[in-house]
C-alpha positions, 0 to 999 in steps of 0.5 A, a space after each residue: 769960505 763959510 761966511 761967503 757960502 752962507 751969504 750966497 745961500 741967504 741971497 739965494 733964499 731971498 730971491 725965492 730959491 731953496 737950493 742954497 739953503 738946502 746945501 747950507 743946512 747939509 753943510 751944518 748937519 754933516 760939517 759940524 758933526 766932523 768939525 764942530 765950530 761954535 759960530 756956525 752952530 749958532 748960525 744954524 740955530 738962528 736960521 732953523 728958527 727963522 725957517 721953522 717960523 715960516 713953516 719950513 721943517 728942512 733945517 729943523 730936521 737937519 739940526 735934529 739929525 746933527 744932535 741925534 747922530 753926532 759921535 761927540 755926545 757932550 751937551 751943546 747950548 741950544 736956544 730955549 725956543 729951539 729946544 722947546 720945538 725939538 721936543 715935538 720930534 723924537 724920530 725922523 718919522 715925526 718930521 714926515 707926519 708934521 709936513 702935512 700939518 705944517 705945509 709943503 716941504 722945503 723947496 716945494 710950493 703949495 701950487 706945485 701939485 
C-alpha cells in the first residue's frame, strides 16, 4: 500500500499538483512516529531534500516535526546534507521566517497573490 500511495503522490507532483505530496509528508511525519519503518524513513529524507532544493519547506517542516515530537528518542541515521539544513531550524517559527526568504509555501504559486 505504501509504495502505491507514494507512486500516486509523485505522479500528482509531476503533474503540478501538491495535495498528494502534502498527504505523503503527513503520512511520513505521523505514520513513522507511531510505526517506524526504515524504508519509508529513507524515502522521506530523499524527497525532503529534493523539495528543499526546489525552495519548498513543507516536507522539511514535517521531517523536523517527526524528529522533535516523536516519543522514541533513539538516534536516527539522517543524511549529512539534510542534517546540515536542519541546523538552521530550531523552532516551528524558524520555518515561518524562512518562507518569506525562500518563496511561496508548498502548494502556492508566486502568481496566486
